N, C-alpha and C positions, 0 to 999 in steps of 0.2 A: 411222199408218195412214190417218187422214183426209187428211193432206197428200198421200199418195201417190196416193189416189183422185182428189183434186182435180187433181193434176199429169197424171194420165192423161186426164181429162175436158178439161182446158186443152189438152193436146197434140193431142187429136181435133179439138177446136172450133177450133183455130188451124191445124192442118195442112190441112184440107179447104179453107178459103177461100184459103189461101196457095198450095196447089198449083193450085187451080182458076185463080186469077188469073194464075199463070205460064203456064198453057196458053192463056188467053183474051185477056189484055191484052198488046198489043205492048210497052208500057213495061215491064211487069213481066218479060216474057220477055227483054227486052234487058238490063235492069239487075239483076235478082235471079239470081245464079248459085247452084248447089246449096249453097254455103256460107252465102250470105245467108238462103236459105230455112230451112236448119237452125238458123241464129242465131235467126231470128224465132220459130220453133216452140219451141225449147229455152228461150228467154227467157220466153216465156209460161207454160211448164210450170214453170219455176223460180220465177217470181213467185208462181204459184198454190200451189206447195208451201209456200213460206215464208210466205205470207199465212195459210194455214189453220194452219200449224204455230204462228205467232205467236198467232193467236186461241185455239188449243188450250191454249197454255202460260198465256196470260192468264187463261183461264176456270179452269183448274186453280189457278193462284195465287190468285185470288179465292175460290175454294171452300175452299182450305186456309190462308187468311191468318188471322191472330190476330184482326184486327177482326171477321171474319165469325163466328169462333168465340165471341167475347165480346160480340157486339151482342145487345141485349135484344130479345125477341120482341115485336113491335108488333102482332100480331094480337089482335083482341078477341073 
């Protein structure tokens, strides 16, 4: 669920400047066709999803590892 939220946020955060630059910059208007724009936006969304998913899996693995359950409590 966290990965999906991050993907949505990354999509919005990437789509706005990408679409704005295509409208305002002559270079972007000439060289970034709709397929390239979609590729830029979807790549950012996919990266955000997998980064958050990876962090979630690692946090869960640390919490459930044998080392964490057998570690002595060091609080005094």
